C-alpha positions as MATLAB code, in Angstrom:
seq = 'MTHRATRRKARATTALATLVIAGLALAGCSSGEGASDQSLTPEDLDAALEAGGEITYWGWSPSAPAQVEAFEAAYPNVTVKYVDTGGGGAHNLKLQNAVTAGRGAPDVSQLEYHILPQFVLGESVQDLTSLGFDELEDDFTESTWDSVALYDGIWGLPQDAGPMALFYNKDVYDQYGLTVPTTWDEFHEQAAKLQAADPSKYLAGDFGEPSFTTSMIRQAGGHPFTVDETDVTIALDDEGAQRWTSVWNPLLEENLLDTKTATWSDEWYVALGDGSIASIVSGAWMAGVLTNSVAEGSGSWRVAPMPTYGDDPTTSEMGGSSHVVMNQSENKALAAAFVRWLSHDPESVAIFMESGGFPSTVADLESDAFLGATPEYFGGQQINEVLLDSSKNVAEGWQFLPWQSYASSIFSDTVGPAYVNHTDINAGLEAWQAANVKYGNEQGYTVNAD';
ca = [
      97.767  104.440  146.190;
      95.510  105.102  149.152;
      92.176  103.440  149.830;
      90.188  105.231  152.489;
      86.659  104.190  151.671;
      84.798  100.943  151.852;
      83.616   99.310  148.664;
      80.063  100.337  149.455;
      81.063  103.999  149.620;
      83.172  103.604  146.513;
      80.213  102.163  144.626;
      78.045  105.105  145.620;
      80.660  107.545  144.389;
      81.153  105.578  141.193;
      77.431  105.677  140.522;
      77.558  109.464  140.681;
      80.707  109.556  138.619;
      79.061  107.427  135.958;
      76.530  110.181  135.341;
      79.357  112.587  134.651;
      81.657  110.167  132.867;
      78.741  109.393  130.582;
      79.311  112.890  129.255;
      82.786  111.994  128.038;
      81.687  111.923  124.428;
      84.325  113.079  121.987;
      82.576  116.364  121.334;
      81.961  117.261  124.958;
      85.019  116.053  126.791;
      87.252  119.048  126.215;
      84.600  121.731  126.737;
      86.464  124.012  124.376;
      89.699  124.043  126.354;
      91.729  123.458  123.195;
      94.989  121.677  122.588;
      98.168  121.906  124.641;
     100.419  124.958  124.463;
     103.475  123.836  122.475;
     105.185  127.234  122.594;
     106.581  126.589  126.074;
     110.244  125.619  126.470;
     112.338  124.107  129.298;
     113.754  127.565  130.012;
     110.238  128.810  130.750;
     110.016  126.471  133.738;
     113.056  127.901  135.504;
     111.932  131.424  134.707;
     108.495  130.692  136.160;
     110.006  129.378  139.397;
     112.039  132.558  139.759;
     109.123  134.837  138.938;
     106.818  132.978  141.312;
     103.060  132.965  141.506;
     100.207  130.867  142.846;
      98.983  127.502  141.590;
      96.405  124.995  142.788;
      97.092  121.283  143.228;
      94.475  118.558  143.665;
      95.420  115.136  144.985;
      95.049  112.613  147.757;
      98.516  111.322  148.619;
      99.221  111.402  152.384;
     102.621  112.920  151.592;
     101.228  115.863  149.597;
     101.068  118.483  152.394;
     104.686  117.833  153.390;
     105.780  117.907  149.750;
     104.047  121.235  149.190;
     105.706  122.655  152.302;
     109.138  121.535  151.092;
     108.532  122.959  147.614;
     107.487  126.337  148.960;
     110.582  126.394  151.171;
     112.770  125.744  148.130;
     110.906  128.291  145.988;
     109.632  131.011  148.342;
     108.132  133.043  145.502;
     105.648  130.268  144.755;
     102.461  129.452  146.658;
     100.761  126.088  146.145;
      97.159  125.756  147.299;
      96.642  122.056  147.972;
      93.179  120.474  147.958;
      92.766  116.916  149.241;
      89.992  115.525  147.036;
      89.899  112.102  148.681;
      91.013  110.199  145.601;
      89.140  107.552  143.631;
      85.744  108.308  142.164;
      85.313  111.469  144.236;
      88.442  112.988  142.728;
      87.558  111.988  139.165;
      84.033  113.350  139.553;
      85.234  116.707  140.880;
      87.842  117.055  138.149;
      85.528  116.027  135.326;
      82.880  118.469  136.543;
      85.444  121.264  136.271;
      86.511  120.119  132.807;
      82.918  119.903  131.609;
      82.157  123.369  132.983;
      85.251  124.814  131.316;
      86.386  126.412  134.580;
      87.398  125.502  138.107;
      90.043  122.885  137.341;
      93.346  123.021  139.250;
      96.682  123.855  137.685;
      98.077  120.461  138.692;
      96.207  117.265  139.433;
      97.042  113.786  140.567;
      95.499  111.232  138.188;
      95.479  107.460  138.335;
      97.069  105.829  135.305;
      93.872  104.152  134.178;
      92.003  107.474  134.179;
      94.619  109.516  132.316;
      93.702  108.416  128.739;
      90.182  109.829  128.917;
      91.512  113.260  129.905;
      94.217  113.098  127.236;
      91.750  112.289  124.468;
      89.485  115.010  125.819;
      92.312  117.563  125.392;
      92.074  118.428  129.078;
      95.741  118.014  130.034;
      98.955  119.635  128.785;
     101.435  117.748  126.608;
     104.799  118.224  128.351;
     107.015  117.069  125.490;
     108.196  120.533  124.457;
     109.281  121.210  128.044;
     112.032  118.620  127.932;
     110.183  115.993  129.911;
     111.150  113.384  127.322;
     114.689  113.570  128.726;
     113.397  112.169  132.034;
     112.238  108.859  130.551;
     115.201  106.793  131.738;
     114.725  108.034  135.301;
     111.421  106.158  135.622;
     110.505  102.503  135.332;
     109.423  101.439  131.881;
     105.900  100.446  132.874;
     105.126  103.711  134.684;
     106.609  105.804  131.882;
     104.452  103.956  129.371;
     101.447  104.967  131.474;
     102.056  108.684  130.856;
     103.650  108.587  127.384;
     100.512  108.103  125.304;
      99.320  109.048  121.824;
     102.669  110.589  120.784;
     102.802  112.875  123.815;
     103.981  113.038  127.418;
     100.992  113.920  129.541;
     102.430  113.886  133.038;
     105.060  112.299  135.238;
     104.630  109.083  137.220;
     104.292  109.317  140.978;
     104.162  105.723  142.122;
     103.984  102.169  140.881;
     101.984   99.091  141.762;
     103.996   96.009  140.748;
     102.077   93.020  142.045;
     103.158   90.470  144.618;
     101.713   87.900  147.002;
     101.220   89.273  150.508;
     100.657   86.373  152.896;
     100.106   85.682  156.591;
     103.029   83.471  157.592;
     101.394   82.439  160.869;
      98.380   80.995  159.045;
     100.579   79.331  156.442;
     102.698   77.732  159.166;
      99.686   76.663  161.214;
      98.138   74.750  158.320;
     101.344   73.555  156.689;
     100.832   75.650  153.577;
     103.567   76.203  151.020;
     103.985   79.648  149.501;
     102.744   79.130  145.915;
     105.054   80.075  143.076;
     102.633   79.187  140.262;
      98.879   79.513  139.858;
      98.529   75.732  139.850;
     100.205   75.660  143.261;
      97.961   78.514  144.375;
      94.927   76.344  143.598;
      96.421   73.413  145.500;
      97.108   75.488  148.608;
      93.665   77.126  148.464;
      92.038   73.690  148.432;
      94.288   72.467  151.251;
      93.364   75.367  153.526;
      89.639   75.045  152.852;
      89.754   71.327  153.579;
      91.519   71.959  156.874;
      89.368   74.907  157.978;
      86.327   75.997  155.922;
      86.257   79.325  157.775;
      89.536   80.374  156.182;
      90.412   81.250  152.604;
      93.784   81.490  150.943;
      92.570   84.700  149.276;
      89.480   86.694  148.450;
      88.083   88.223  145.276;
      84.935   90.307  145.528;
      84.921   91.076  141.826;
      87.184   94.080  141.326;
      87.617   95.367  137.744;
      91.150   96.633  138.373;
      92.193   93.266  139.788;
      90.634   91.414  136.856;
      92.371   93.506  134.214;
      95.678   93.276  136.088;
      95.397   89.496  136.163;
      94.574   89.381  132.453;
      97.605   91.557  131.834;
      99.913   89.103  133.602;
      98.451   86.252  131.570;
      99.463   87.990  128.345;
      96.128   89.551  127.483;
      95.638   92.791  125.585;
      91.876   93.310  125.856;
      91.953   97.022  125.044;
      93.669   98.482  121.988;
      93.276  102.224  121.499;
      94.405  104.251  118.488;
      92.983  107.682  119.275;
      89.257  107.225  118.530;
      89.535  103.678  117.173;
      89.092  101.113  119.936;
      89.216   97.325  119.835;
      87.990   95.253  122.778;
      88.979   91.595  123.095;
      88.059   90.319  126.545;
      88.136   86.798  125.161;
      91.703   86.876  123.846;
      94.273   84.200  124.637;
      95.495   85.973  127.756;
      92.019   86.450  129.179;
      91.232   82.779  128.623;
      94.535   81.801  130.205;
      93.539   83.680  133.353;
      89.963   82.384  133.488;
      91.241   78.817  133.110;
      92.951   79.351  136.461;
      90.365   81.510  138.192;
      87.172   79.708  137.173;
      88.027   76.538  139.146;
      88.785   78.638  142.225;
      85.347   80.243  142.001;
      83.451   77.100  141.075;
      85.031   75.134  143.933;
      84.336   77.956  146.403;
      88.025   78.313  147.238;
      87.968   82.130  147.331;
      86.176   84.454  149.718;
      83.794   86.245  147.354;
      81.505   87.661  150.057;
      83.776   89.988  152.006;
      83.874   93.336  150.219;
      87.349   94.644  149.585;
      88.107   97.752  151.699;
      85.154   97.065  154.007;
      85.559   96.902  157.794;
      84.929   93.163  157.571;
      87.758   92.794  155.075;
      90.254   94.452  157.390;
      89.078   92.223  160.247;
      89.528   89.127  158.069;
      93.074   90.166  157.240;
      93.776   90.725  160.904;
      92.391   87.448  162.244;
      93.705   85.264  159.417;
      90.360   84.454  157.799;
      91.906   85.714  154.564;
      95.472   84.435  154.484;
      96.820   86.129  151.354;
      96.347   89.083  149.033;
      97.563   89.375  145.456;
      97.942   93.110  145.008;
     100.113   96.090  144.126;
     103.181   97.160  146.086;
     101.173   99.831  147.890;
      99.394   97.041  149.793;
     102.384   96.995  152.149;
     101.379  100.438  153.370;
      97.696   99.485  153.609;
      98.484   96.498  155.827;
     100.914   98.440  157.980;
      98.540  101.347  158.548;
      95.195   99.525  158.696;
      95.824   95.980  159.976;
      97.920   96.641  163.076;
      97.132   93.246  164.602;
      98.920   91.592  161.693;
     102.272   93.153  162.544;
     105.032   90.568  162.438;
     102.829   87.966  160.749;
     102.799   89.141  157.148;
     105.414   88.514  154.476;
     105.789   89.267  150.769;
     106.493   86.705  148.040;
     106.649   86.947  144.251;
     103.345   86.950  142.415;
     102.458   83.390  141.359;
     103.153   82.850  137.677;
     102.225   80.601  134.782;
     104.879   77.919  134.938;
     108.363   79.251  134.287;
     107.131   82.534  132.786;
     108.362   85.285  135.176;
     105.904   87.897  133.888;
     104.095   89.897  136.560;
     101.552   92.690  136.413;
     100.790   96.082  137.865;
      97.794   97.312  139.819;
      97.191  100.945  140.690;
      99.536  103.888  140.575;
      99.097  107.530  139.663;
     100.652  110.471  137.850;
     100.845  114.254  138.138;
      99.503  116.298  135.229;
      99.123  119.928  134.187;
      95.549  120.827  133.329;
      94.897  122.805  130.164;
      92.761  125.270  132.118;
      95.869  126.426  133.990;
      96.742  130.066  133.388;
     100.349  129.443  134.432;
     101.306  126.221  132.703;
     105.043  126.848  132.989;
     104.902  127.165  136.774;
     102.523  124.211  137.017;
     104.863  122.071  134.907;
     107.837  123.094  137.035;
     105.927  121.951  140.119;
     105.069  118.624  138.457;
     108.725  118.114  137.577;
     109.746  118.751  141.192;
     106.870  116.743  142.676;
     107.573  113.532  140.751;
     111.299  113.826  140.085;
     113.114  115.877  142.714;
     114.977  113.678  145.255;
     113.615  115.640  148.223;
     110.029  115.224  147.065;
     110.440  111.526  146.299;
     112.047  110.969  149.714;
     109.048  112.547  151.453;
     106.718  110.366  149.396;
     108.645  107.217  150.305;
     108.674  108.117  154.006;
     104.871  108.055  153.925;
     104.935  104.467  152.644;
     104.778  105.217  148.934;
     106.355  102.895  146.381;
     108.407  105.085  144.015;
     108.505  104.996  140.232;
     112.012  106.473  139.992;
     114.691  103.918  139.137;
     117.404  105.463  141.330;
     115.218  105.278  144.421;
     113.977  101.781  143.666;
     117.541  100.521  143.363;
     119.029  102.447  146.290;
     120.628  100.513  149.148;
     118.425  102.293  151.675;
     115.250  101.229  149.888;
     116.273   97.659  149.141;
     117.826   97.152  152.557;
     114.803   98.332  154.535;
     113.573   95.693  157.011;
     110.110   96.759  158.204;
     109.133   95.258  161.541;
     105.582   94.718  160.300;
     106.876   92.167  157.800;
     109.082   90.370  160.297;
     112.221   92.199  159.225;
     111.963   90.901  155.660;
     113.540   92.997  152.914;
     110.240   93.209  151.072;
     111.335   95.870  148.597;
     113.688   93.419  146.909;
     110.676   91.264  146.042;
     108.676   94.249  144.835;
     111.541   95.589  142.740;
     111.940   92.231  141.002;
     108.238   92.316  140.199;
     108.527   95.806  138.711;
     111.181   94.551  136.294;
     108.886   91.851  134.916;
     105.616   93.726  134.411;
     103.914   92.795  131.133;
     104.413   95.517  128.532;
     102.124   97.101  125.968;
      99.083   97.552  128.194;
      96.358  100.089  127.392;
      93.241  101.278  129.190;
      89.933  102.307  127.667;
      89.280  106.026  127.128;
      86.216  105.539  129.354;
      87.774  103.269  131.983;
      85.799  104.814  134.858;
      82.524  103.949  133.179;
      83.774  100.474  132.307;
      84.622   99.869  135.951;
      81.222  101.109  137.079;
      79.365   98.432  135.069;
      81.700   95.570  136.010;
      79.551   94.434  138.936;
      76.460   94.221  136.715;
      78.165   92.208  133.976;
      80.970   90.143  135.482;
      79.777   90.376  139.078;
      77.170   87.565  138.873;
      79.958   85.045  138.254;
      81.338   85.842  141.703;
      77.929   85.678  143.351;
      76.894   82.416  141.676;
      80.363   80.828  141.354;
      79.913   80.416  137.611;
      81.969   80.924  134.436;
      83.755   84.288  134.363;
      84.002   84.131  130.564;
      80.276   84.738  130.220;
      80.608   87.816  132.406;
      83.560   89.108  130.413;
      81.530   88.642  127.228;
      78.724   90.743  128.701;
      81.201   93.377  129.893;
      82.693   93.539  126.410;
      79.314   93.932  124.712;
      78.294   96.720  127.080;
      81.552   98.590  126.484;
      81.336   98.228  122.708;
      77.833   99.670  122.788;
      78.782  102.505  125.119;
      81.938  103.474  123.235;
      80.124  103.669  119.912;
      77.405  105.795  121.507;
      80.078  108.223  122.727;
      81.494  108.767  119.243;
      84.329  106.256  119.235;
      84.665  103.548  116.614;
      84.628  100.393  118.712;
      84.992   96.849  117.479;
      85.026   93.506  119.237;
      87.943   91.365  118.156;
];
């Protein structure tokens, strides 16, 4: 997962995307593209590679150009036109515009896991089940496979994973005598200790990010979104959500978190570099973000397991993306063959990992080379062992809303005030739920609040 823009830029893009995502009503989402082609077989993929042709691929991964070059070298009859869309809201907006217009979509697209359901329900992506992709299930981690195996179909292949961990600045921890927290109760204790010692420093920050909030609810055992095709239940006040807010509310109310520094802003990177923010609870891809964007922190940062609720080892996942075949593709067999190579071929995965990506393939995650890596940035720590352990304990059964982009765009207006005013998050979650129930019903879904 790559974050190139500041939060302010991201908000501007999301505002534009909201106008388009608002058109994701059940009747208009597919724009007449129709259902997936189930006449294709695994043999068609190999035949397509031999016959060759040209396909277009949209994405944002730093490794994509090198992967395309390697693929074309292996299959000289195939040409892949790669378009770097920038990722995030800009990518989703561009892709949804093409879907809505009924033309202009690529053959293959990178899609974040939380966005995939809305394109699946809109019949915009190809079901890959008939192509033998179901036989690849055991090659991927359970949580990432569950992100693409939806609604009785297989709608893509995982690219990366975002098992969560605690990234912390060891120098700051040592300077103030902090103990690496293993539970959320200990996290609160250490946050209070640091603030008491130096009010200019925070153990962590939280600017009010919807993806972080839902990931935290997931770890706590929450299932706020239940989707059965067009029937949706929203329960942002379930036991798991309340378990999380019981931990997070005191941190906000006691001003123990930095809620003013926008995530991904220049100020945020500076705070990570000078120790003003001493920890980050985030996905595995954060290792690459720190390494590439916070050079002054080299040698100071370490990785520890995500704090838990007592003895419960459950973790969560944040971020990650897949590769899909768009239904507009006129050469679905060749596009599917490229997706299979892109996400599954050892050469492709190796290129992705060399760029700092965290793989979703079990063999690579458990390889000696991966687990034994000792990056200098993290003081020679074997950080991948920590991240792999997290990936094995990610809470199962998670679902996203079919309109997750829109839901994220209204988070700051509903839950955001709790971060600004240091008040009860539950009230914000209640408002977020009500707004999503209203929106979903307006778009043709049957939405209930549990």
